[in-house]
Structures are given as structure tokens and as C-alpha cells.
N, C-alpha and C positions, 0 to 999 in steps of 0.2 A: 504493500500499500504506500502511497504517497504521504511524505510528511506534511503535518498540519501545524501551522504556527499562528498564534493569535497574541496580540500585545494586550496585556491586562491594565495598562495604564489609562487613566481618565481620558477619553477622547474628546470631552468638552473643554479640557484644559489645555488644549493644543497651544504651545508657545513656540516662538521663533527659534530656530536653532542656533542663532546668535545671542540668545537672551543670556546664557551663562557668561559669554565674553563681555557684555554690556555692564553685568554686576560686577565682574573682576576690574574692568576699567574705572567704573565709579567708585569702587573700593581702593584702588591706587590713588585717585584723585583725592578722595575724602582724606586717606591717612597722609597724603602730601600736605594738604592743607592743615591738617591737625598738626603736624610737625612744624609747619611754617609759623602757625599761629603761636605754638609754645615757644619758638625761638625769637618772635618779635619782641621788641622793648616794652610793649604793652601787652604782655601776655596774661591771658586769662586762663588758668590752669584747668578749671572745669570745662569751660568750651572747648579748649584744644583736645581734651581728654575725650570729650563726646565726640568731636570730629574722628579722632583716630580710632576710638573704639568701633564707631559706625562703619568707618572704612575697613577695618579687618573684618567685621561682620559681613559686609558685602563681598569680600574676597571669599570667605569661607562659603557662603552661600553659593556664590558662583561656581566654585569647585565641586560642591556636594551636588549641585543640579546638573552639571555638566557629566558627572560620573555615575549618577543612580537613577534619576526619575524616570527616564523613558526605557528602562532595561527590563521592565516586568512583564513576563511572557508565560504562555502556556505552550508546550510543544508535544505532540503526539507523533510517534514514529513506530516502526516495526518492533525496535528493541525495547524502548521504554518510554515513559511519561516524564517529561523534564518540566520543571515549573521555577519561576523565580517571582513569586506573587508579591513580595515586599523587599524592602532594603535588606534585611538581614536574614532571609529565609530561601534557602534552595531546596528543591523537592525533586529526587530522582526515584521513579518506582518502575522496576522491572515488571514486564507483563507476567512473567512466571511467579513472581512475589504477590500478586493480586488475586484476592479471594473473591471480593465483589465490589460494585461501584454503586452508590446510592447518589441519585441525581435529585437535587433540590431545585427549587426554582431559580435562584441565581448563584449556586454553588455546586461542587462536587465533593462528596466524601469517598475516599478510596480506602477501603478496609483491606488490610493485608493479612496474609496467611499467619503473621505471627501475633496478631490480635491488635496491633496499633491501628491507628486511623490517621490519615493525612486530609487536610481539607484545602479547597482552593475556591476562592470566591471570584464570581464573575460580575459583581456589584457595578464595576466601572464601565462595563460593555455596554453597547447599544442593544436593543431587544433582539435586532436582526442578527448580531454577532453571538448572542447567547443561544439562539435557535441553532445557528449553524455549528457552533462549538459543541452542542449536545448531540446533535445529528453525526458529526464526525467522530465523537467519543463512542457513541453507540455502534458505529461502523467498526472501529478498531476493537472494541470489546467483543463484538461477534465474531471477528476474524481471530481472536486470541480465546475465544470461548471463555469469557469471564462474565460472571452473572451480574446482571444489572437490576437495580430496584428503583 
């Protein structure tokens, strides 16, 4: 069967691919302005500290958004189910380790043979993508003879 992959990120929160770079540039500018304000003869330590901290915050948000937000996905292929549903969670389930799949309205519960359960939410997908993903999961499950609830 052909590999199926769907992006689990929020489709309504589409952002420019250059947005992280804007955050980084503004962060550098704010940091420089904060340092210059601190070094001026009429230095206001509180104001310069706020500018510098805000600049550092922009830089951090720029790097985080560049590296994480658009990489949430669900992939179905002949070997396994791969998912990266959130920033700190990776899921890999081999079809041989899967006992059954419970399909909920906007999520999947994968019940493994060892008794553990993995869940993947489709809450950020459009209705059309939820239906398509459920159909593809059913096709793969039938092909691998996995019970579906």
C-alpha cells in the first residue's frame, strides 16, 4: 500500500514560512536597542532591561517556532504507524504489535498487544481530512488484519 501522511498542525493557524526569521530579526533589534539604551549617558536600567529581555524572548520564540510547530504529523505505511502529535511526543507502532484500533470522533486509540494504549488526536484537522484519515486507517488495518472498533 502507498504511504499516507497527514499534517496534524492547526490548518487555520497558517503562518508565513518567514515568520520565525521576523521574530529573530526583531529580537536582535530589541536586544541591540536595550544594550544601547543601557550604555547611554541617560540610562534607565528598567527600560533597557525590558528591551533586552523582550529581544531575547523574540529570539527564543523565533527559534522554537522554526524548529517545531509545523512538524506534527501522522504517517501510515506498510511497516508501522509513525506520529509526532506534539512537541515532545513521538509514536512508532509496528503493525505486528497492534491488537486493535478504537476510532473515536476526532481521535484514534491504538491498543497494543502488551496492554498499553497510544492516542492520537485529530482535533486540529478539517472535517474532510478527519474522514480521509479514518478511511486510510481502516484500509491499512484491514490489510494488516487488525481489529477495528
